[in-house]
C-alpha positions in Angstrom: 82.9 66.0 114.2 81.8 69.4 115.5 81.9 72.2 112.9 84.4 74.9 113.4 83.5 78.5 113.3 85.7 80.8 111.3 85.1 84.5 111.7 85.8 86.7 108.7 86.2 90.5 108.5 87.1 92.2 105.3 87.8 96.0 105.2 87.0 96.4 101.5 88.8 99.8 101.2 92.0 98.7 102.9 95.0 99.4 100.8 93.1 101.4 98.3 95.4 104.4 98.3 98.7 102.5 98.0 98.9 101.9 94.2 98.0 105.5 93.5 100.6 107.2 95.7 98.3 108.1 98.7 100.3 106.2 101.3 97.2 105.0 103.0 93.4 104.9 102.7 92.2 106.7 105.8 89.9 109.5 104.6 91.2 109.1 101.1 88.8 106.6 99.5 87.2 109.0 97.1 90.5 110.5 96.0 92.0 107.0 95.5 89.1 105.9 93.3 89.3 109.2 91.3 93.0 108.3 90.6 91.9 104.9 89.3 92.6 102.7 92.3 91.1 99.2 92.1 89.9 97.6 95.5 92.0 94.6 96.3 91.1 93.6 99.9 88.3 91.2 98.9 90.5 89.5 96.5 93.3 89.1 99.1 90.8 87.7 101.6 89.6 85.3 98.9 93.1 84.0 98.4 93.3 83.2 102.1 89.9 81.4 102.1 91.0 79.3 99.1 93.6 77.7 101.4 90.7 76.5 103.6 88.6 74.9 100.8 89.5 71.4 101.9 87.9 72.1 105.3 84.7 73.4 103.7 82.5 70.5 104.9 83.5 70.9 108.5 83.6 74.7 108.6 81.0 77.5 108.9 82.1 81.1 108.1 80.6 83.8 110.3 81.0 87.1 108.6 79.6 90.5 107.6 77.2 91.4 104.8 78.3 92.0 101.2 81.9 93.1 100.7 82.8 92.6 104.4 83.0 88.9 103.8 79.7 87.4 102.7 80.4 87.8 98.9 83.6 85.8 98.8 82.6 83.2 101.3 79.5 82.3 99.4 81.3 82.5 96.1 83.7 79.8 97.4 80.8 77.6 98.6 81.3 77.9 102.3 78.3 77.6 104.7 77.7 81.1 106.0 76.1 82.9 108.9 75.9 86.6 108.2 75.5 89.3 110.7 72.1 91.0 110.4 72.1 94.3 108.6 72.3 95.6 105.1 75.5 95.6 103.1 76.8 99.2 103.3 78.0 100.8 100.1 81.0 102.3 102.0 82.0 100.6 105.2 83.5 102.4 108.2 85.7 101.7 111.2 82.5 101.3 113.3 81.3 98.6 110.9 84.6 96.7 111.6 84.3 97.1 115.3 80.7 96.0 115.3 81.4 92.9 113.3 84.4 92.0 115.5 82.2 92.2 118.6 79.5 90.1 117.0 82.0 87.4 115.9 83.3 87.2 119.4 79.8 86.8 120.7 79.3 83.9 118.2 82.4 82.3 119.8 84.3 82.0 116.6 87.3 79.6 116.9 89.4 82.0 114.9 88.8 85.5 113.4 90.5 86.3 110.1 90.6 89.9 109.2 91.8 91.5 106.0 93.1 95.0 106.1 96.1 97.1 107.3 97.2 98.6 110.6 94.1 100.7 110.9 91.9 97.6 110.7 94.0 95.8 113.3 93.7 98.9 115.5 89.9 98.9 115.2 89.7 95.2 116.0 92.1 95.6 118.9 89.8 98.1 120.5 87.1 95.4 120.7 89.1 92.3 121.4 88.3 90.1 124.4 91.0 88.1 126.2 89.7 84.8 124.9 89.5 85.5 121.2 92.1 84.5 118.6 92.7 86.6 115.5 94.9 86.5 112.4 95.5 89.3 109.9 95.4 88.9 106.1 97.7 91.7 104.7 95.7 94.0 102.5 96.7 97.5 103.6 99.3 100.0 102.6 101.3 100.2 105.8 101.5 97.0 107.8 103.8 97.5 110.8 101.9 95.1 113.1 103.1 91.5 113.5 99.6 90.3 113.9 99.5 89.7 110.1 100.6 86.7 108.1 103.3 87.2 105.5 100.8 86.9 102.6 97.1 86.1 102.1 98.0 82.5 101.2 100.1 82.0 104.3 97.3 83.5 106.4 94.9 80.8 105.0 97.4 78.0 105.6 98.0 79.0 109.1 94.3 79.4 109.8 93.7 75.9 108.5 96.5 74.4 110.6 95.1 76.2 113.7 91.5 75.1 113.1 92.7 71.5 112.6 94.8 71.6 115.8 98.1 71.1 114.1 99.2 74.5 115.4 97.9 75.0 119.0 100.2 77.6 120.5 98.8 81.1 120.8 100.7 84.3 121.8 100.1 88.0 122.0 101.6 90.3 119.3 101.6 94.1 119.1 99.1 96.2 117.2 101.0 99.3 115.8 99.7 102.2 113.7 100.9 105.6 112.5 99.2 108.9 111.9 98.6 108.8 108.1 98.4 112.6 107.9 101.9 112.9 109.4 103.0 109.9 107.3 102.0 111.7 104.1 104.2 114.6 105.3 107.1 112.1 105.8 106.8 112.2 109.6 106.7 108.6 110.9 105.2 108.4 114.4 104.5 104.8 115.3 102.3 104.1 118.4 101.4 100.9 120.2 97.7 100.4 120.6 97.6 97.1 122.3 97.9 93.4 121.5 96.0 90.6 119.8 96.3 86.9 120.4 97.3 85.1 117.2 98.3 81.5 116.4 102.0 81.2 117.3 103.9 80.0 114.2 106.8 82.4 113.2 107.3 80.8 109.8 103.9 82.1 108.7 103.7 85.5 110.3 105.5 88.7 109.6 107.9 90.4 112.0 107.4 93.8 113.5 108.8 96.6 111.3 111.8 98.4 112.6 113.7 101.5 111.4 117.3 101.6 110.3 119.7 101.9 113.2 121.4 105.3 113.8 124.8 103.8 113.2 124.1 102.7 109.7 124.4 106.1 108.0 128.0 105.5 106.9 127.1 102.2 105.4 124.1 103.7 103.6 126.3 106.5 102.3 128.8 104.0 100.8 126.0 102.2 99.1 124.6 105.4 97.7 128.0 106.5 96.5 128.4 103.2 94.6 124.9 103.5 93.0 125.5 107.1 91.9 128.9 106.2 90.4 127.5 103.3 88.4 124.4 105.0 87.0 124.0 104.5 83.3 123.5 107.3 80.8 120.1 107.8 79.2 118.5 105.4 81.6 115.5 106.1 83.9 116.1 105.3 87.6 113.0 104.7 89.6 113.9 105.4 93.2 111.7 103.6 95.7 110.8 104.5 99.3 113.1 104.2 102.3 116.1 105.7 104.2 118.6 103.7 102.2 117.3 104.9 98.9 117.0 108.4 100.3 120.8 108.3 100.7 121.1 107.8 96.9 119.1 111.0 96.3 121.2 112.9 98.8 124.3 111.7 97.0 122.8 113.1 93.8 121.9 116.3 95.6 118.3 115.8 94.6 115.0 116.3 96.5 113.6 113.1 97.8 110.2 111.7 98.7 111.0 109.5 101.7 107.9 107.4 101.6 107.2 107.8 97.9 108.7 107.1 94.4 110.9 109.5 92.5 112.3 109.4 89.0 115.8 110.3 87.9 117.3 110.6 84.4 120.9 111.6 83.7 121.4 112.7 87.3 118.4 115.1 87.1 115.1 114.8 89.0 112.3 114.2 86.5 109.3 113.7 88.8 108.6 113.3 92.5 106.1 111.1 94.4 104.7 109.3 91.4 102.9 106.0 91.1 101.9 103.2 88.7 100.4 104.6 85.5 102.4 107.8 85.9 105.7 105.9 86.1 104.8 103.9 83.0 103.9 107.1 81.1 107.1 108.9 82.0 109.6 106.1 81.2 107.8 105.2 78.0 110.0 102.7 76.0 113.3 103.8 77.4 115.5 101.7 79.5 114.6 101.8 83.2 116.1 100.5 86.4 114.4 100.3 89.8 116.2 101.0 93.1 114.6 99.6 96.2 115.5 98.7 99.7 114.4 96.1 102.3 111.8 96.7 104.9 113.7 96.7 108.2 112.8 93.7 110.5 110.4 92.2 108.0 112.5 91.7 104.9 109.8 92.8 102.3 111.0 94.1 98.9 107.5 94.7 97.5 104.0 94.8 99.0 104.6 96.8 102.2 104.5 100.6 101.8 105.6 100.7 98.2 102.5 99.6 96.3 103.1 102.5 93.9 105.4 100.0 92.2 102.5 98.1 90.7 102.8 94.7 89.0 102.7 96.5 85.6 105.7 98.6 86.6 107.7 95.6 87.9 107.1 93.6 84.8 108.0 96.6 82.6 111.3 97.1 84.4 112.2 93.4 84.6 113.9 91.7 87.6 117.3 92.0 85.9 117.0 95.8 86.3 116.1 95.8 90.0 118.8 97.1 92.3 118.3 96.0 95.8 120.1 98.0 98.5 120.5 97.1 102.2 123.2 97.4 104.8 124.9 94.3 106.1 123.3 95.0 109.5 119.8 95.1 108.1 120.4 91.7 106.3 122.0 90.2 109.4 118.9 91.1 111.5 116.7 89.0 109.2 118.6 85.9 110.6 118.7 84.0 107.4 115.0 84.5 106.4 114.5 85.2 102.7 113.6 88.6 101.3 109.9 88.6 100.6 107.6 89.8 97.8 103.8 90.1 98.1 102.6 92.0 95.1 99.1 90.6 94.9 100.0 88.8 91.7 101.1 85.2 92.4 102.7 84.7 89.0 104.7 87.9 89.4 105.8 86.8 92.9 107.2 83.6 91.5 108.9 85.5 88.7 110.6 87.7 91.2 111.7 84.8 93.4 115.1 83.3 93.3 118.6 84.5 94.3 119.5 88.2 93.9 122.5 90.3 94.6 122.0 92.9 97.3 124.3 96.0 97.3 125.6 96.2 100.9 128.6 98.5 100.6 130.7 100.2 97.9 131.2 97.6 95.1 130.2 94.9 97.5 127.2 92.6 97.3 125.5 89.8 99.2 123.5 87.1 97.5 120.1 86.7 99.2 117.1 84.4 98.5 113.9 86.1 97.5 110.6 84.3 97.9 106.9 84.9 97.8 105.6 86.0 101.1 
Protein backbone atom coordinates (compact mmCIF):
# COMPACT_ATOMS: atom_id res chain seq x y z
CA UNK A 1 0.00 0.00 0.00
CA UNK A 2 1.35 3.42 -0.98
CA UNK A 3 2.20 5.63 1.98
CA UNK A 4 0.03 8.69 2.36
CA UNK A 5 1.57 12.12 2.79
CA UNK A 6 0.14 14.29 5.55
CA UNK A 7 1.24 17.91 5.58
CA UNK A 8 1.38 19.58 8.98
CA UNK A 9 1.68 23.28 9.79
CA UNK A 10 1.64 24.54 13.38
CA UNK A 11 1.53 28.25 14.15
CA UNK A 12 3.07 27.96 17.62
CA UNK A 13 1.92 31.40 18.79
CA UNK A 14 -1.70 31.01 17.65
CA UNK A 15 -4.18 31.71 20.43
CA UNK A 16 -1.49 32.97 22.77
CA UNK A 17 -3.33 36.18 23.65
CA UNK A 18 -6.76 34.69 24.32
CA UNK A 19 -6.42 33.49 27.90
CA UNK A 20 -4.83 36.77 29.01
CA UNK A 21 -7.44 39.10 27.55
CA UNK A 22 -5.62 40.28 24.40
CA UNK A 23 -8.34 39.09 21.96
CA UNK A 24 -5.73 37.83 19.54
CA UNK A 25 -2.04 37.19 19.05
CA UNK A 26 -1.13 39.36 16.05
CA UNK A 27 1.73 41.58 17.18
CA UNK A 28 1.03 40.75 20.83
CA UNK A 29 3.25 37.74 21.51
CA UNK A 30 5.63 39.48 23.91
CA UNK A 31 2.78 41.10 25.82
CA UNK A 32 0.91 37.79 26.06
CA UNK A 33 3.97 36.01 27.44
CA UNK A 34 4.56 38.84 29.90
CA UNK A 35 1.01 38.33 31.20
CA UNK A 36 1.70 34.66 31.79
CA UNK A 37 0.18 33.11 28.66
CA UNK A 38 1.15 29.50 27.95
CA UNK A 39 1.40 28.41 24.27
CA UNK A 40 -1.25 25.84 23.39
CA UNK A 41 -1.07 25.43 19.60
CA UNK A 42 1.43 22.56 19.62
CA UNK A 43 -0.63 20.69 22.20
CA UNK A 44 -3.82 21.14 20.17
CA UNK A 45 -2.07 19.93 17.02
CA UNK A 46 -0.80 16.92 18.97
CA UNK A 47 -4.35 16.06 20.05
CA UNK A 48 -5.30 15.98 16.37
CA UNK A 49 -2.31 13.80 15.40
CA UNK A 50 -3.12 11.31 18.16
CA UNK A 51 -6.30 10.43 16.25
CA UNK A 52 -4.06 9.31 13.36
CA UNK A 53 -1.79 7.00 15.35
CA UNK A 54 -3.46 3.86 13.98
CA UNK A 55 -2.34 4.96 10.49
CA UNK A 56 1.26 5.55 11.57
CA UNK A 57 2.71 2.64 9.58
CA UNK A 58 1.16 3.88 6.34
CA UNK A 59 1.66 7.61 6.80
CA UNK A 60 4.54 10.05 6.46
CA UNK A 61 4.23 13.49 8.01
CA UNK A 62 5.74 16.35 6.02
CA UNK A 63 6.21 19.37 8.23
CA UNK A 64 8.28 22.33 9.40
CA UNK A 65 11.19 22.38 11.78
CA UNK A 66 10.82 22.43 15.56
CA UNK A 67 7.61 23.92 16.90
CA UNK A 68 6.04 24.19 13.43
CA UNK A 69 5.28 20.45 13.54
CA UNK A 70 8.49 18.43 13.75
CA UNK A 71 8.52 18.23 17.55
CA UNK A 72 5.11 16.69 18.03
CA UNK A 73 5.21 14.44 14.95
CA UNK A 74 8.47 12.83 16.08
CA UNK A 75 7.29 12.62 19.69
CA UNK A 76 4.32 10.54 18.51
CA UNK A 77 6.57 8.29 16.43
CA UNK A 78 5.52 9.31 12.92
CA UNK A 79 7.94 9.00 10.03
CA UNK A 80 8.82 12.61 9.15
CA UNK A 81 10.19 14.65 6.29
CA UNK A 82 11.12 18.11 7.53
CA UNK A 83 11.46 21.19 5.38
CA UNK A 84 15.07 22.37 5.26
CA UNK A 85 15.94 25.25 7.55
CA UNK A 86 16.58 25.90 11.20
CA UNK A 87 13.81 25.95 13.77
CA UNK A 88 13.06 29.62 14.38
CA UNK A 89 12.69 30.83 17.95
CA UNK A 90 9.73 32.98 16.88
CA UNK A 91 7.87 32.06 13.70
CA UNK A 92 6.21 34.56 11.38
CA UNK A 93 3.46 34.65 8.77
CA UNK A 94 6.19 34.25 6.14
CA UNK A 95 7.24 30.98 7.75
CA UNK A 96 3.66 29.72 7.51
CA UNK A 97 3.37 30.71 3.85
CA UNK A 98 6.72 29.17 2.95
CA UNK A 99 5.85 25.88 4.64
CA UNK A 100 2.45 25.81 2.92
CA UNK A 101 4.07 26.24 -0.50
CA UNK A 102 6.66 23.55 0.26
CA UNK A 103 4.00 21.06 1.36
CA UNK A 104 2.04 21.63 -1.80
CA UNK A 105 5.22 21.05 -3.78
CA UNK A 106 5.61 17.71 -1.97
CA UNK A 107 2.09 16.82 -3.15
CA UNK A 108 0.74 16.22 0.34
CA UNK A 109 -2.56 14.34 0.25
CA UNK A 110 -3.94 16.59 3.01
CA UNK A 111 -2.48 19.60 4.83
CA UNK A 112 -3.47 19.99 8.47
CA UNK A 113 -2.81 23.44 9.94
CA UNK A 114 -3.15 24.52 13.55
CA UNK A 115 -3.92 28.18 14.17
CA UNK A 116 -6.67 30.77 13.92
CA UNK A 117 -8.15 32.96 11.20
CA UNK A 118 -4.83 34.72 10.62
CA UNK A 119 -3.13 31.38 9.96
CA UNK A 120 -5.90 30.35 7.56
CA UNK A 121 -5.50 33.69 5.79
CA UNK A 122 -1.74 33.14 5.33
CA UNK A 123 -2.33 29.66 3.94
CA UNK A 124 -5.12 30.88 1.66
CA UNK A 125 -2.67 33.34 0.09
CA UNK A 126 -0.52 30.39 -1.06
CA UNK A 127 -3.15 27.73 -1.78
CA UNK A 128 -3.23 26.04 -5.15
CA UNK A 129 -6.43 24.75 -6.73
CA UNK A 130 -5.53 21.07 -6.24
CA UNK A 131 -4.56 21.12 -2.56
CA UNK A 132 -6.83 20.01 0.28
CA UNK A 133 -6.54 21.57 3.74
CA UNK A 134 -8.14 21.23 7.18
CA UNK A 135 -7.81 23.54 10.16
CA UNK A 136 -7.11 22.47 13.73
CA UNK A 137 -8.64 25.22 15.91
CA UNK A 138 -5.94 26.85 18.03
CA UNK A 139 -6.59 30.58 17.67
CA UNK A 140 -8.58 33.15 19.62
CA UNK A 141 -11.01 34.19 16.92
CA UNK A 142 -12.08 31.48 14.51
CA UNK A 143 -14.78 32.74 12.17
CA UNK A 144 -13.67 30.63 9.19
CA UNK A 145 -15.52 27.36 8.47
CA UNK A 146 -12.29 25.74 7.22
CA UNK A 147 -11.70 24.53 10.78
CA UNK A 148 -12.89 21.36 12.47
CA UNK A 149 -15.00 21.70 15.63
CA UNK A 150 -12.10 20.63 17.85
CA UNK A 151 -8.56 19.27 17.54
CA UNK A 152 -9.80 15.72 18.05
CA UNK A 153 -12.46 15.99 15.35
CA UNK A 154 -9.85 17.47 13.01
CA UNK A 155 -7.75 14.36 13.50
CA UNK A 156 -10.70 12.02 13.00
CA UNK A 157 -11.77 13.74 9.81
CA UNK A 158 -8.19 13.75 8.52
CA UNK A 159 -7.97 10.00 9.13
CA UNK A 160 -11.27 9.33 7.36
CA UNK A 161 -10.18 11.41 4.39
CA UNK A 162 -6.77 9.74 4.10
CA UNK A 163 -8.43 6.31 4.29
CA UNK A 164 -10.93 7.25 1.58
CA UNK A 165 -13.96 6.93 3.85
CA UNK A 166 -14.67 10.62 3.25
CA UNK A 167 -13.98 11.55 -0.34
CA UNK A 168 -16.06 14.66 -0.96
CA UNK A 169 -14.18 17.96 -1.04
CA UNK A 170 -15.69 21.45 -1.08
CA UNK A 171 -14.63 25.08 -0.84
CA UNK A 172 -15.16 27.02 2.39
CA UNK A 173 -14.57 30.68 3.17
CA UNK A 174 -11.50 32.09 4.87
CA UNK A 175 -12.56 35.05 7.01
CA UNK A 176 -10.56 37.35 9.23
CA UNK A 177 -10.97 40.59 11.13
CA UNK A 178 -8.65 43.47 11.92
CA UNK A 179 -7.38 42.71 15.43
CA UNK A 180 -6.59 46.34 16.23
CA UNK A 181 -10.19 47.29 15.44
CA UNK A 182 -11.37 44.16 17.26
CA UNK A 183 -9.57 45.25 20.44
CA UNK A 184 -11.43 48.56 20.11
CA UNK A 185 -14.72 46.60 19.81
CA UNK A 186 -15.14 47.31 16.11
CA UNK A 187 -15.85 44.05 14.31
CA UNK A 188 -15.04 44.21 10.60
CA UNK A 189 -15.02 40.77 8.99
CA UNK A 190 -13.55 40.36 5.52
CA UNK A 191 -13.53 37.45 3.07
CA UNK A 192 -10.00 36.62 1.90
CA UNK A 193 -10.72 33.61 -0.29
CA UNK A 194 -11.50 29.93 0.00
CA UNK A 195 -9.78 26.68 0.88
CA UNK A 196 -10.76 23.19 -0.25
CA UNK A 197 -11.49 20.96 2.75
CA UNK A 198 -12.93 17.46 3.24
CA UNK A 199 -16.71 17.80 3.07
CA UNK A 200 -18.20 16.35 6.25
CA UNK A 201 -20.42 18.86 8.13
CA UNK A 202 -20.60 16.71 11.27
CA UNK A 203 -16.89 17.37 11.86
CA UNK A 204 -16.41 20.98 10.77
CA UNK A 205 -17.62 24.20 12.33
CA UNK A 206 -20.04 26.61 10.67
CA UNK A 207 -19.33 30.17 9.68
CA UNK A 208 -19.78 32.60 12.55
CA UNK A 209 -22.69 35.01 12.13
CA UNK A 210 -23.83 38.03 14.11
CA UNK A 211 -27.12 38.45 15.93
CA UNK A 212 -29.93 39.55 13.64
CA UNK A 213 -31.12 43.14 13.85
CA UNK A 214 -34.60 42.04 14.91
CA UNK A 215 -33.40 40.26 18.05
CA UNK A 216 -32.93 43.35 20.24
CA UNK A 217 -36.35 42.98 21.88
CA UNK A 218 -35.70 39.33 22.72
CA UNK A 219 -32.25 40.16 24.11
CA UNK A 220 -33.74 42.95 26.21
CA UNK A 221 -36.28 40.54 27.72
CA UNK A 222 -33.52 38.06 28.58
CA UNK A 223 -31.45 40.85 30.13
CA UNK A 224 -34.40 42.09 32.16
CA UNK A 225 -34.91 38.61 33.60
CA UNK A 226 -31.22 38.14 34.46
CA UNK A 227 -31.08 41.54 36.18
CA UNK A 228 -34.27 40.84 38.14
CA UNK A 229 -32.99 37.51 39.43
CA UNK A 230 -29.43 38.49 40.38
CA UNK A 231 -28.53 37.30 43.87
CA UNK A 232 -27.11 39.54 46.58
CA UNK A 233 -23.44 39.20 47.55
CA UNK A 234 -22.69 37.10 44.47
CA UNK A 235 -20.12 37.90 41.79
CA UNK A 236 -21.45 37.82 38.23
CA UNK A 237 -18.82 37.22 35.56
CA UNK A 238 -20.28 38.66 32.35
CA UNK A 239 -18.85 37.08 29.21
CA UNK A 240 -18.45 38.49 25.72
CA UNK A 241 -21.24 39.00 23.19
CA UNK A 242 -24.21 41.14 22.22
CA UNK A 243 -26.69 39.16 24.35
CA UNK A 244 -24.59 39.56 27.48
CA UNK A 245 -24.05 43.22 26.58
CA UNK A 246 -27.81 43.65 26.91
CA UNK A 247 -27.51 42.58 30.56
CA UNK A 248 -24.93 45.28 31.23
CA UNK A 249 -27.13 47.85 29.53
CA UNK A 250 -30.06 46.82 31.68
CA UNK A 251 -27.83 47.35 34.73
CA UNK A 252 -26.69 50.70 33.27
CA UNK A 253 -23.06 49.62 33.52
CA UNK A 254 -20.19 50.03 31.07
CA UNK A 255 -19.54 46.90 29.05
CA UNK A 256 -16.62 45.26 27.25
CA UNK A 257 -18.31 43.77 24.18
CA UNK A 258 -15.54 41.28 23.40
CA UNK A 259 -14.17 40.94 26.91
CA UNK A 260 -15.17 39.84 30.41
CA UNK A 261 -16.58 42.16 33.09
CA UNK A 262 -17.28 41.55 36.77
CA UNK A 263 -20.40 42.74 38.64
CA UNK A 264 -21.18 42.57 42.37
CA UNK A 265 -24.43 43.82 43.94
CA UNK A 266 -25.31 45.64 40.69
CA UNK A 267 -22.01 47.53 40.64
CA UNK A 268 -19.17 47.16 38.14
CA UNK A 269 -16.11 45.79 39.93
CA UNK A 270 -13.70 45.38 37.00
CA UNK A 271 -13.69 45.53 33.20
CA UNK A 272 -11.94 43.46 30.54
CA UNK A 273 -10.43 40.92 32.91
CA UNK A 274 -9.09 37.42 32.38
CA UNK A 275 -8.15 34.11 34.01
CA UNK A 276 -5.96 34.79 37.03
CA UNK A 277 -7.45 38.25 37.51
CA UNK A 278 -10.95 36.79 37.71
CA UNK A 279 -9.90 34.20 40.28
CA UNK A 280 -8.13 36.80 42.41
CA UNK A 281 -11.10 39.18 42.38
CA UNK A 282 -13.83 36.65 43.25
CA UNK A 283 -11.75 34.93 45.92
CA UNK A 284 -13.87 32.43 47.84
CA UNK A 285 -17.20 34.22 47.35
CA UNK A 286 -20.07 32.74 45.38
CA UNK A 287 -19.81 33.44 41.65
CA UNK A 288 -22.01 32.95 38.62
CA UNK A 289 -20.97 33.09 34.98
CA UNK A 290 -23.19 34.66 32.30
CA UNK A 291 -22.39 33.57 28.75
CA UNK A 292 -24.03 33.43 25.36
CA UNK A 293 -23.80 31.20 22.30
CA UNK A 294 -21.62 32.01 19.28
CA UNK A 295 -24.03 32.75 16.47
CA UNK A 296 -24.02 30.20 13.65
CA UNK A 297 -21.45 27.98 15.40
CA UNK A 298 -23.04 27.17 18.74
CA UNK A 299 -19.89 27.42 20.84
CA UNK A 300 -20.18 28.26 24.54
CA UNK A 301 -16.47 28.13 25.31
CA UNK A 302 -13.36 28.05 23.18
CA UNK A 303 -14.15 30.67 20.56
CA UNK A 304 -13.36 34.28 21.44
CA UNK A 305 -13.78 33.86 25.21
CA UNK A 306 -10.58 32.11 26.25
CA UNK A 307 -10.34 34.60 29.15
CA UNK A 308 -12.68 32.09 30.81
CA UNK A 309 -9.90 29.62 31.47
CA UNK A 310 -10.43 26.02 32.63
CA UNK A 311 -9.48 27.15 36.14
CA UNK A 312 -12.22 29.81 36.11
CA UNK A 313 -14.83 27.38 34.77
CA UNK A 314 -14.02 24.79 37.42
CA UNK A 315 -14.07 27.42 40.16
CA UNK A 316 -17.54 28.63 39.13
CA UNK A 317 -19.01 25.16 38.54
CA UNK A 318 -21.42 24.25 35.76
CA UNK A 319 -24.42 24.67 38.06
CA UNK A 320 -23.57 28.38 38.25
CA UNK A 321 -23.32 29.00 34.51
CA UNK A 322 -26.19 31.01 33.02
CA UNK A 323 -26.50 30.48 29.26
CA UNK A 324 -28.34 33.19 27.32
CA UNK A 325 -29.55 32.94 23.73
CA UNK A 326 -32.56 34.11 21.78
CA UNK A 327 -34.92 31.52 20.33
CA UNK A 328 -33.88 32.59 16.85
CA UNK A 329 -30.20 31.95 17.57
CA UNK A 330 -31.00 28.47 18.90
CA UNK A 331 -33.30 27.71 15.96
CA UNK A 332 -30.56 28.62 13.49
CA UNK A 333 -28.37 25.87 14.91
CA UNK A 334 -30.89 23.36 13.48
CA UNK A 335 -30.72 20.92 16.35
CA UNK A 336 -26.94 20.73 16.68
CA UNK A 337 -25.69 20.69 20.28
CA UNK A 338 -24.03 23.64 21.93
CA UNK A 339 -20.28 23.08 21.85
CA UNK A 340 -17.38 23.40 24.28
CA UNK A 341 -13.70 23.29 23.29
CA UNK A 342 -11.75 24.49 26.31
CA UNK A 343 -8.53 22.60 25.54
CA UNK A 344 -9.14 20.43 28.61
CA UNK A 345 -10.83 17.16 27.61
CA UNK A 346 -11.92 16.28 31.15
CA UNK A 347 -13.48 19.72 31.59
CA UNK A 348 -15.27 19.45 28.24
CA UNK A 349 -16.85 16.19 29.42
CA UNK A 350 -17.78 17.76 32.78
CA UNK A 351 -19.54 20.62 31.01
CA UNK A 352 -21.39 18.30 28.64
CA UNK A 353 -24.98 17.20 29.17
CA UNK A 354 -28.30 19.01 29.09
CA UNK A 355 -28.50 22.64 30.21
CA UNK A 356 -31.24 25.24 30.42
CA UNK A 357 -30.81 28.22 28.13
CA UNK A 358 -32.58 31.47 29.06
CA UNK A 359 -34.36 32.55 25.86
CA UNK A 360 -36.93 35.10 27.12
CA UNK A 361 -38.23 36.58 30.38
CA UNK A 362 -38.62 33.61 32.76
CA UNK A 363 -38.52 31.20 29.80
CA UNK A 364 -35.92 28.54 29.06
CA UNK A 365 -35.08 25.93 26.45
CA UNK A 366 -33.21 22.75 27.33
CA UNK A 367 -30.26 22.21 24.99
CA UNK A 368 -27.64 19.52 24.73
CA UNK A 369 -24.04 20.59 25.33
CA UNK A 370 -21.22 18.43 24.02
CA UNK A 371 -17.47 18.51 23.45
CA UNK A 372 -16.60 20.04 20.10
